[in-house]
C-alpha positions in Angstrom: -5.7 -22.5 19.5 -6.8 -21.3 16.4 -5.4 -19.7 13.2 -6.8 -17.2 10.9 -5.2 -16.2 7.5 -5.0 -12.3 7.0 -3.6 -10.2 4.3 -0.6 -11.4 1.9 -0.9 -14.8 3.5 -0.2 -13.3 6.8 -1.1 -15.6 9.7 -2.2 -14.6 13.0 -2.3 -16.9 16.3 -4.3 -16.2 19.2 -3.2 -18.2 22.0 -5.2 -18.3 25.6 -4.3 -15.9 28.2 -1.0 -17.2 30.4 -0.2 -19.7 27.7 3.2 -19.3 26.6 4.5 -19.4 23.3 7.3 -21.9 22.5 9.6 -19.7 20.9 13.2 -20.1 21.0 14.0 -16.1 21.4 16.2 -16.3 24.7 16.6 -14.3 22.7 -3.9 11.0 22.1 -5.0 13.0 22.9 -3.7 16.3 21.7 -3.0 18.6 24.7 -5.6 21.5 25.1 -4.1 25.0 25.1 -3.2 26.5 28.2 -3.5 23.0 30.1 -1.2 22.5 33.3 0.6 19.6 34.1 1.0 19.3 37.7 3.5 17.1 39.5 2.8 13.5 38.4 -0.6 13.7 36.7 -0.4 13.5 33.3 -3.9 13.3 32.2 -4.4 11.5 28.8 -5.6 14.5 27.1 -2.5 16.5 27.8 0.2 14.0 27.5 0.7 14.3 23.6 3.7 16.6 23.6 5.6 15.1 26.8 5.0 11.7 24.6 6.3 13.1 21.3 9.4 14.0 23.4 10.1 10.7 24.9 9.4 9.0 21.6 11.9 11.4 19.7 14.4 10.0 22.2 13.4 6.2 22.0 13.1 6.4 18.4 16.7 6.4 18.1 16.6 2.7 18.4 15.7 1.5 14.8 14.6 -2.0 16.0 13.1 -1.5 19.1 12.0 1.4 21.3 13.3 -0.1 24.7 12.8 2.6 26.8 8.6 3.3 26.8 6.8 5.4 28.9 5.1 5.1 32.0 1.7 3.2 31.7 -1.2 5.7 31.7 -4.4 3.9 33.6 -6.9 6.2 32.5 -9.1 4.9 29.5 -9.6 7.3 26.6 -12.5 7.5 24.0 -10.4 8.8 21.0 -13.7 8.8 19.1 -15.7 11.3 21.1 -12.6 14.0 21.4 -13.4 16.7 18.8 -10.3 18.9 20.2 -8.2 16.8 17.5 -4.7 19.1 17.0 -4.8 20.4 13.4 -1.7 19.8 11.5 0.8 22.4 12.0 -0.7 24.4 14.9 1.5 25.4 17.8 -0.3 24.0 20.8 1.4 25.4 24.2 1.3 23.0 27.2 2.1 24.1 30.7 4.4 22.1 32.7 4.4 22.6 36.4 5.9 20.0 38.7 7.3 19.9 42.3 9.2 17.3 43.7 10.3 16.8 47.5 13.6 15.1 47.8 13.5 11.6 49.6 16.1 10.3 52.3 17.3 7.8 49.2 17.9 10.6 47.1 20.2 12.7 49.3 23.6 13.2 48.3 22.7 12.8 44.7 23.4 15.7 41.9 20.0 18.3 41.1 20.2 17.0 37.4 20.5 13.0 38.6 17.3 13.5 40.9 15.4 15.4 38.3 15.8 12.9 35.7 14.5 10.0 38.3 11.3 12.0 39.1 10.6 14.0 35.9 10.8 11.0 33.3 9.2 12.6 30.7 12.1 14.8 29.7 15.6 14.0 28.9 18.5 14.3 31.4 20.1 17.0 28.6 16.7 18.8 28.8 16.3 19.0 32.4 20.1 20.3 32.8 19.2 23.4 30.3 16.1 23.9 32.4 18.4 23.9 35.7 20.7 26.2 34.0 17.9 28.9 32.8 16.1 28.8 36.1 12.9 26.8 34.7 14.0 24.2 37.2 14.5 25.8 40.5 16.2 24.2 43.4 14.8 25.2 47.0 13.4 28.5 45.1 16.9 29.5 43.3 18.8 28.6 40.4 21.6 26.3 40.9 24.2 24.4 38.7 23.3 20.8 37.9 26.0 19.4 39.7 25.2 20.4 42.9 24.2 17.7 45.8 20.6 17.7 46.9 19.6 16.9 50.5 16.5 15.6 52.0 13.5 17.7 52.2 14.9 20.1 49.3 12.3 21.2 47.0 12.6 20.8 43.1 10.0 22.7 41.3 10.0 22.5 37.4 7.6 25.5 35.2 7.9 25.6 31.8 5.9 25.7 28.4 6.0 23.0 25.7 5.3 24.3 22.4 3.6 20.9 20.7 3.4 21.0 16.9 1.6 18.5 14.9 2.9 19.0 11.2 2.5 15.4 9.7 -0.1 15.4 7.0 -2.3 12.5 5.9 -1.8 11.3 2.7 -3.6 8.4 0.5 -0.9 5.9 0.8 -1.6 2.1 0.5 -0.7 -0.1 3.7 -1.2 -3.5 4.0 -2.8 -4.4 7.7 -2.2 -7.8 8.5 -3.6 -7.9 12.2 -6.2 -5.1 13.7 -8.6 -4.8 16.4 -9.9 -2.1 18.3 -6.5 -1.5 20.2 -3.7 -2.8 18.1 -2.7 -2.4 14.6 0.2 -4.4 12.8 1.3 -3.3 9.4 3.7 -5.3 6.9 5.8 -2.5 5.6 7.3 -2.4 2.2 10.7 -2.0 1.3 11.7 1.6 0.6 8.9 3.5 2.7 10.3 5.2 5.7 8.5 4.8 9.1 7.9 8.3 10.1 8.6 12.1 8.7 12.2 13.5 9.2 14.7 15.6 7.9 14.4 15.1 4.0 11.3 12.3 4.5 8.4 15.0 5.2 6.2 13.1 2.8 5.3 9.4 1.6 6.0 7.8 5.0 4.0 5.1 7.1 2.8 7.9 9.5 1.2 10.1 6.4 -0.5 7.0 5.4 -1.7 5.9 9.0 -3.0 9.5 9.4 -5.1 9.3 6.3 -6.7 5.8 6.7 -7.2 6.2 10.7 -7.5 9.8 11.5 -8.0 9.2 15.1 -4.3 8.3 15.1 -3.7 11.9 15.2 -3.9 12.1 18.7 -0.9 9.7 19.5 2.5 10.5 19.3 4.0 9.2 16.0 0.3 8.2 15.2 0.7 5.5 17.5 4.1 3.9 16.4 5.8 1.5 18.8 9.0 0.8 17.2 10.4 1.1 13.9 12.5 -0.5 11.1 14.6 1.0 8.6 13.6 2.5 5.0 15.0 -0.7 3.3 14.0 -3.4 5.8 10.5 -4.9 5.1 7.9 -6.4 7.3 5.9 -6.2 10.4 5.5 -3.1 12.6 3.4 -2.8 15.7 1.1 0.3 16.4 -1.3 1.2 19.1 -4.7 2.5 18.1 -5.4 4.2 21.8 -3.0 5.7 24.0 -3.3 3.1 26.6 -2.4 0.7 24.2 0.5 2.5 22.9 2.0 3.0 26.2 1.4 -0.4 27.3 3.3 -2.0 24.2 6.2 0.3 24.7 6.3 -1.1 28.3 6.3 -4.6 26.7 9.1 -3.6 24.7 10.9 -2.3 27.5 10.5 -5.7 29.4 11.0 -7.7 26.6 8.1 -9.5 26.6 7.1 -8.3 22.9 9.6 -10.6 20.6 10.1 -10.1 16.7 12.1 -12.5 14.5 13.8 -11.6 11.4 15.1 -13.4 8.4 18.0 -12.3 6.3 20.4 -13.5 3.7 23.9 -13.4 4.6 27.3 -14.0 3.1 28.6 -16.7 5.3 28.8 -20.8 5.6 26.6 -22.4 8.0 29.3 -24.0 10.1 31.1 -20.4 10.8 27.6 -19.1 11.6 26.6 -21.6 13.9 29.5 -20.6 16.2 28.0 -17.3 16.5 24.3 -18.4 18.0 24.6 -15.7 20.3 26.3 -12.3 19.4 27.0 -10.4 22.7 28.7 -7.0 21.5 28.0 -3.4 22.7 26.9 -0.8 20.0 27.2 2.7 19.9 27.3 5.6 17.0 30.6 5.6 14.9 32.8 8.5 16.4 33.5 9.6 12.6 30.8 8.5 10.6 27.4 9.9 12.6 25.0 8.0 10.6 26.5 4.9 10.9 26.6 2.3 14.2 29.7 0.4 15.1 30.6 -2.4 18.3 32.6 -0.3 20.6 33.2 -1.0 24.4 31.6 2.5 25.4 28.4 1.3 23.4 25.1 0.2 24.6 24.3 -3.5 25.5 23.2 -5.3 22.5 22.2 -9.0 21.9 21.4 -10.8 19.1 20.2 -14.4 18.8 21.0 -16.6 15.5 18.0 -19.1 15.9 18.0 -21.2 12.6 20.8 -21.4 10.0 19.7 -22.4 6.5 22.4 -23.3 3.7 21.7 -21.7 0.5 24.9 -22.8 -0.7 28.3 -23.5 0.6 28.9 -19.6 1.2 25.4 -18.3 1.6 22.7 -18.9 4.2 19.4 -17.9 5.5 19.0 -16.8 8.8 16.3 -16.9 11.2 17.3 -13.8 13.7 15.9 -12.8 17.2 16.6 -9.8 19.2 17.1 -9.6 22.9 17.7 -5.9 22.7 16.9 -3.3 20.0 19.6 -1.1 18.9 20.0 1.1 16.0 20.9 -1.1 12.8 21.7 -4.0 15.7 21.4 -7.0 13.3 23.2 -5.5 10.3 25.9 -4.3 12.7 26.4 -7.6 14.3 26.4 -9.7 11.4 29.1 -7.3 9.6 31.1 -7.6 13.2 31.4 -11.1 12.7 32.4 -10.9 8.9 29.0 -12.2 7.9 27.2 -9.4 6.4 23.8 -9.4 5.2 23.7 -9.2 1.2 22.8 -6.0 0.0 23.9 -4.2 3.0 26.1 -1.0 1.4 26.8 0.7 4.8 27.8 -2.5 6.7 28.8 -5.3 3.8 30.9 -3.9 1.4 33.1 -6.2 -0.7 32.5 -9.0 1.6 29.2 -9.7 0.4 31.0 -11.3 -2.5 32.3 -15.1 -1.8 34.0 -17.5 -3.8 32.6 -20.1 -6.1 29.6 -18.1 -7.4 28.0 -18.3 -10.7 27.9 -15.5 -12.9 23.9 -15.2 -12.2 24.7 -15.3 -8.3 27.4 -12.8 -8.4 25.2 -10.6 -10.5 22.1 -11.3 -8.2 24.2 -10.2 -5.1 25.8 -7.0 -6.6 22.4 -6.0 -8.0 20.4 -6.6 -5.0 19.3 -3.1 -4.2 18.5 -3.2 -0.2 19.6 -5.1 2.8 18.1 -8.7 2.4 16.3 -8.1 5.8 12.5 -9.0 6.6 10.6 -8.8 10.1 8.6 -11.7 9.6 7.3 -12.9 13.1 6.0 -10.5 15.4 4.8 -11.5 18.9 3.0 -9.7 22.1 0.6 -9.7 24.7 -2.6 -7.8 23.8 -3.0 -4.8 25.8 -6.6 -5.0 26.5 -7.4 -8.8 26.5 -3.9 -10.3 28.0 -4.1 -12.7 25.1 -0.7 -13.7 23.6 -0.7 -12.8 20.0 1.8 -13.9 17.3 1.6 -12.4 13.8 3.6 -13.7 11.0 4.2 -12.6 7.0 6.2 -14.3 4.4 9.3 -13.1 3.0 8.7 -10.6 0.1 9.5 -11.5 -3.3 12.6 -9.9 -3.9 14.0 -12.1 -1.3 12.7 -14.9 -2.5 14.2 -14.6 -5.9 17.5 -14.1 -4.3 17.4 -17.1 -2.5 16.4 -19.1 -5.5 19.4 -17.7 -7.4 21.8 -18.6 -4.7 20.2 -21.9 -4.3 20.3 -22.9 -8.0 21.9 -26.1 -8.1 23.0 -26.8 -4.4 23.2 -30.2 -3.3 22.9 -30.2 0.7 23.5 -33.9 1.1 
């Protein structure tokens, strides 16, 4: 094993292949115009629009893109492709796929079978194509709920319009690990990860496209997962399509791990009773920008790996994710009544506990964001098979908050 220092004191650990890490975490190519995608053949140089569709769906998970795409085995030489998509240019991609129903699929609904075999598209999208005739059943239009029989034929024929509108911008980024296949970025507080409604510029994607123009070939400029605007820390990025797809598969099978540190309102004894928080999370029925614990939600498991008292009522937590739902750590800690300091959405007045000095009260009340930092990232290198671990220290604002809260605290 050897350790090398990276930017901003980040540490990268390289472990030999097949040597496991002792971590308690139980816890494109742009498509060519008018090219045809047939059956399950998804050549690397034609996959971008489909990958964008899939990433738009899985990017609903802020912390982890769990539902990655299929591995793509063809090698890609990004540097030699001069068919780069021009920002804002629409590129038509013809989809032409046929599937013959198997015995195992007999009796299932058309839309269920379609979602099993045409995995590059969402079930809702496929249902729309069944209804409008883009996806035919034995050559005719049928309702999505019709049951299929063995040897029936599903034929999907449609055209996708891919738009690449993200613009490169000269924005500084903190690269803490880089090789030919992988980037790890330390995202600062306040930076949005990728463009969206109200945030078309100034994002990490815009920055990546400036510093790494070849990333324009990849869905979301190679992003594998994301974190909230006001959460700081490490993000994993593939520099080639095979690397990006392989890393997304690792997220899906939980061989990627990420640890967070956060400052929470809660005493150590109480927090230690919640070492494993297992509570499903879904979108709030009335407040659609919020997530909440609900029986109909998706499985969500968070592990408190270490609890460090800062004073009698506040602690620094080391947190590991077993799943990656939107706002998972914030929602789970709020659910057990120990919210993250600075979390205006899920924290509220419960952030202020008894026994605070005026300086501590002001530090908590004025902390401008959730005190949450993604400080450790571990993954299997998609090309070499090495176990890689990258760490980066807490940002200055959290260090100052910790100093104020622990001032004068005698833990003996």
